C-alpha positions as CSV (number, residue, x, y, z in Angstrom):
1,M,52.5,180.0,104.3
2,T,52.6,182.7,107.0
3,R,50.5,185.8,106.4
4,K,51.7,189.2,107.5
5,L,49.2,191.1,109.5
6,P,48.0,194.3,107.9
7,G,49.8,197.4,109.3
8,W,52.4,195.4,111.2
9,P,55.9,195.7,109.6
10,A,58.1,192.6,109.0
11,K,60.7,191.9,111.7
12,P,63.7,193.5,109.9
13,D,61.5,196.7,109.4
14,R,60.4,196.6,113.0
15,D,64.0,196.4,114.1
16,A,64.9,199.3,111.8
17,V,62.0,201.4,113.2
18,L,63.1,200.7,116.8
19,G,66.7,201.5,115.8
20,D,65.7,204.8,114.2
21,A,63.7,205.7,117.3
22,A,66.6,204.9,119.6
23,D,69.0,207.0,117.4
24,A,66.5,209.9,117.5
25,A,66.3,209.6,121.3
26,E,70.1,209.5,121.6
27,A,70.4,212.6,119.4
28,A,67.9,214.4,121.6
29,S,69.9,213.4,124.7
30,N,73.0,214.9,123.2
31,S,71.3,218.3,122.9
32,R,73.0,221.4,124.2
33,V,70.1,222.0,126.6
34,L,70.4,218.7,128.4
35,D,74.2,219.2,128.5
36,V,73.8,222.5,130.3
37,V,71.2,221.2,132.7
38,A,73.3,218.1,133.5
39,R,76.4,220.2,134.1
40,W,74.3,222.4,136.4
41,G,73.3,219.2,138.2
42,F,76.9,218.3,138.8
43,A,77.4,221.8,140.2
44,V,74.4,221.3,142.6
45,M,75.9,218.0,143.8
46,A,79.2,219.6,144.2
47,L,77.6,222.3,146.5
48,L,75.9,219.6,148.5
49,H,79.2,217.8,149.1
50,I,80.9,221.0,150.2
51,V,78.0,221.7,152.7
52,I,78.0,218.1,154.0
53,G,81.8,218.3,154.5
54,A,81.4,221.6,156.4
55,I,78.7,220.1,158.6
56,A,81.0,217.1,159.4
57,V,83.8,219.4,160.4
58,A,81.4,221.5,162.5
59,L,80.3,218.3,164.3
60,V,83.8,217.8,165.5
61,L,83.7,221.3,167.0
62,G,80.4,220.5,168.8
63,A,77.9,222.2,166.4
64,P,74.6,220.6,165.5
65,G,73.7,219.4,162.1
66,Q,73.0,216.5,159.8
67,A,76.0,215.5,157.6
68,E,74.0,214.1,154.7
69,P,72.1,215.4,151.7
70,T,68.9,216.2,153.5
71,G,70.8,218.2,156.1
72,A,72.7,220.0,153.5
73,I,69.5,220.8,151.5
74,E,67.9,222.1,154.8
75,Q,70.9,224.5,155.2
76,L,70.4,225.8,151.7
77,A,66.7,226.1,152.2
78,A,67.2,228.4,155.2
79,N,68.6,231.3,153.1
80,P,66.3,234.1,151.8
81,W,66.4,232.7,148.3
82,G,65.5,229.2,149.6
83,P,62.5,228.4,147.3
84,A,64.4,229.5,144.2
85,V,67.5,227.5,145.2
86,M,65.3,224.4,145.9
87,W,63.6,224.5,142.5
88,S,66.9,225.2,140.8
89,G,68.5,222.2,142.5
90,C,65.6,220.0,141.6
91,I,65.9,221.0,137.9
92,G,69.6,220.4,137.9
93,C,69.3,217.0,139.6
94,A,66.5,215.9,137.3
95,G,68.6,216.8,134.2
96,L,71.5,215.0,135.6
97,A,69.4,211.9,136.3
98,L,68.0,212.0,132.8
99,W,71.5,212.3,131.4
100,Q,72.7,209.3,133.4
101,L,69.6,207.4,132.3
102,S,70.6,208.0,128.6
103,E,74.1,206.9,129.5
104,A,72.7,203.6,130.9
105,T,70.5,202.9,127.9
106,L,70.9,204.9,124.7
107,R,74.6,205.3,124.6
108,A,75.4,202.0,126.3
109,R,73.8,200.0,123.4
110,H,76.9,200.7,121.4
111,L,79.2,199.0,123.9
112,P,80.2,195.3,124.0
113,R,77.8,193.2,126.0
114,G,79.9,193.0,129.2
115,E,80.6,196.7,129.3
116,R,77.0,197.4,128.5
117,L,75.8,195.6,131.6
118,G,78.3,197.4,133.8
119,K,77.2,200.8,132.4
120,L,73.6,199.9,132.9
121,V,74.2,199.1,136.6
122,S,76.5,202.1,137.3
123,S,74.7,204.8,135.4
124,G,71.3,203.4,136.3
125,F,72.2,203.5,140.0
126,L,73.4,207.2,139.6
127,A,70.2,208.1,137.8
128,V,68.2,206.8,140.7
129,A,70.5,208.5,143.2
130,Y,70.4,211.9,141.5
131,G,66.6,211.6,141.0
132,S,66.2,211.0,144.7
133,V,68.2,214.1,145.5
134,G,66.1,216.1,143.0
135,F,62.9,214.8,144.7
136,T,64.2,215.9,148.1
137,F,64.8,219.4,146.6
138,A,61.2,219.4,145.3
139,S,59.9,218.3,148.7
140,F,61.7,221.1,150.5
141,A,60.4,223.6,147.9
142,V,56.8,222.7,148.7
143,G,57.4,222.7,152.4
144,V,57.6,218.9,153.0
145,R,60.6,218.1,155.1
146,S,61.9,214.9,156.7
147,D,64.9,213.6,158.7
148,S,67.0,211.3,156.5
149,G,68.2,209.3,159.4
150,D,64.7,208.6,160.6
151,S,63.6,207.7,157.0
152,T,66.5,205.3,156.7
153,A,65.8,203.6,160.0
154,A,62.1,203.3,159.1
155,F,63.0,201.8,155.8
156,S,65.3,199.3,157.5
157,E,62.6,198.4,160.0
158,A,60.0,197.8,157.2
159,L,62.4,195.7,155.3
160,M,63.3,193.6,158.5
161,N,59.6,192.9,159.0
162,R,59.3,191.2,155.7
163,P,60.3,187.6,154.8
164,L,64.1,187.4,154.2
165,G,64.3,191.0,155.4
166,A,67.6,190.5,157.3
167,P,69.4,188.9,154.3
168,L,68.1,191.7,152.1
169,L,69.3,194.4,154.5
170,I,72.7,192.7,154.7
171,G,72.8,192.6,150.9
172,L,71.9,196.3,150.8
173,G,74.6,197.1,153.3
174,L,77.2,195.1,151.4
175,T,76.2,196.8,148.1
176,V,76.6,200.3,149.7
177,S,79.9,199.3,151.2
178,G,80.9,197.9,147.8
179,I,80.2,201.2,146.1
180,G,82.3,202.8,148.8
181,V,85.2,200.5,148.0
182,Y,84.8,201.4,144.3
183,F,85.1,205.0,145.2
184,V,88.3,204.4,147.2
185,V,89.8,202.3,144.4
186,K,88.8,204.9,141.8
187,G,90.4,207.7,143.9
188,L,93.6,205.9,144.7
189,G,93.9,204.7,141.0
190,K,93.1,208.2,139.7
191,K,90.6,206.7,137.4
192,F,88.5,209.9,137.6
193,K,90.9,211.6,135.2
194,E,89.0,209.9,132.4
195,E,86.1,212.1,133.2
196,L,88.1,215.4,132.8
197,R,89.7,217.2,129.9
198,H,92.3,220.0,129.6
199,F,94.2,219.3,132.8
200,E,96.6,216.5,132.1
201,G,100.3,217.4,132.7
202,T,99.6,220.9,134.0
203,H,100.2,222.4,137.5
204,R,96.5,222.8,137.8
205,G,96.2,219.2,136.8
206,H,98.2,218.1,139.9
207,L,95.9,220.1,142.1
208,V,92.8,218.7,140.5
209,S,94.3,215.2,140.9
210,A,94.9,215.7,144.6
211,L,91.3,217.0,145.1
212,G,90.0,213.9,143.2
213,V,92.0,211.4,145.2
214,A,91.1,213.0,148.6
215,G,87.5,213.4,147.7
216,H,86.9,210.0,146.3
217,V,88.6,208.2,149.1
218,A,86.7,210.3,151.8
219,K,83.4,209.6,150.1
220,G,84.2,205.9,149.7
221,L,85.1,205.6,153.4
222,A,81.8,207.3,154.4
223,L,79.8,204.9,152.2
224,V,81.6,201.9,153.6
225,L,80.7,203.0,157.1
226,T,77.1,203.6,156.0
227,G,76.9,200.1,154.5
228,L,78.3,198.6,157.7
229,L,75.5,200.2,159.7
230,F,73.0,198.3,157.6
231,V,74.8,195.1,158.1
232,M,75.1,195.6,161.8
233,A,71.4,196.6,162.1
234,A,70.5,193.3,160.4
235,A,73.0,191.2,162.5
236,T,71.8,192.7,165.8
237,N,68.1,192.8,164.8
238,D,68.2,196.6,165.6
239,P,67.0,198.4,162.4
240,G,66.9,201.7,164.3
241,S,70.7,201.7,164.3
242,S,70.9,202.1,160.5
243,T,70.7,205.9,160.3
244,G,72.4,206.5,157.0
245,L,75.4,208.7,156.2
246,D,74.7,211.2,159.1
247,G,74.5,208.4,161.7
248,S,77.6,206.7,160.4
249,L,79.6,209.8,160.6
250,K,78.3,210.8,164.1
251,A,79.1,207.3,165.3
252,L,82.8,208.1,164.8
253,Q,82.6,210.7,167.6
254,H,82.4,207.9,170.2
255,H,85.7,206.3,169.2
256,P,89.2,207.3,170.4
257,F,90.4,208.5,167.0
258,G,86.9,209.1,165.6
259,P,86.9,212.9,165.7
260,F,90.2,213.0,163.7
261,L,88.7,210.6,161.1
262,L,85.5,212.6,161.0
263,L,87.5,215.8,160.4
264,A,89.5,214.1,157.6
265,I,86.3,212.8,156.0
266,G,84.7,216.2,156.2
267,A,87.7,217.8,154.6
268,G,87.6,215.1,152.0
269,F,83.9,215.8,151.2
270,I,84.8,219.5,150.7
271,A,87.7,218.4,148.3
272,Y,85.2,216.2,146.4
273,G,82.8,219.1,146.1
274,V,85.5,221.3,144.7
275,F,86.6,218.5,142.3
276,A,82.9,218.1,141.3
277,L,82.6,221.8,140.5
278,I,85.6,221.4,138.1
279,R,83.9,218.3,136.7
280,A,80.8,220.3,136.1
281,K,82.8,222.8,133.9
282,F,85.5,220.7,132.3
283,G,84.0,217.1,132.5
284,R,83.5,214.9,129.4
285,M,79.8,214.5,128.7
């Protein structure tokens, strides 16, 4: 006969306690405060995409700049309200990362097993991505600045120096490119409409749809190019050539039709930023 340890509930009771704790955490994640902060995070990311797009367009005209999140954050930090903007961006991105984390775990537990895994991967990846951007905002706020391209190249070199480093770097590149393909498919299929409300069938809805298509396709193409740089760096044993989003966009300038493609991608990033601003206000949470 099995004896139950004192103070340790039976398995059904244990499951009930864990379930109640998860329900309480999910209720907290549905709070008005987190909703507002997460929406602010969407607005912050929208602003970053607009600035990145503007930098990409300026590159075509011969102006200097880094067309990636760090470069955009550096531009925002240069204004007189820089520190306040940095901390505000950090809080927004942190809230958005926390909301995505709750999407990946607390709310995903109600989905079927297959959908649950997909949600865990997609929302989990976004939680890490938004958290990373929030960390960059915080770094600029305290005066620690770095070049994203150099950081990416250093990461690639460190990975290449490890056992199976080249296959891992190729896998990373293919993953980034795969995410880019997902954005292109999402844009062309207009699947982003599921994230919005109040616009279906209206004149404004057609404009929002056009912004969503252009923005998702442009962002997807940029990610595909970024992933290909990782793959090429591993294939040529030149980790220094994997310079992230900024390096992939600047590489276009050396091809015959590259400047036109860079201009289109820059305009697309601006379109994505405007779409993301609308998403911040009218998106389903």
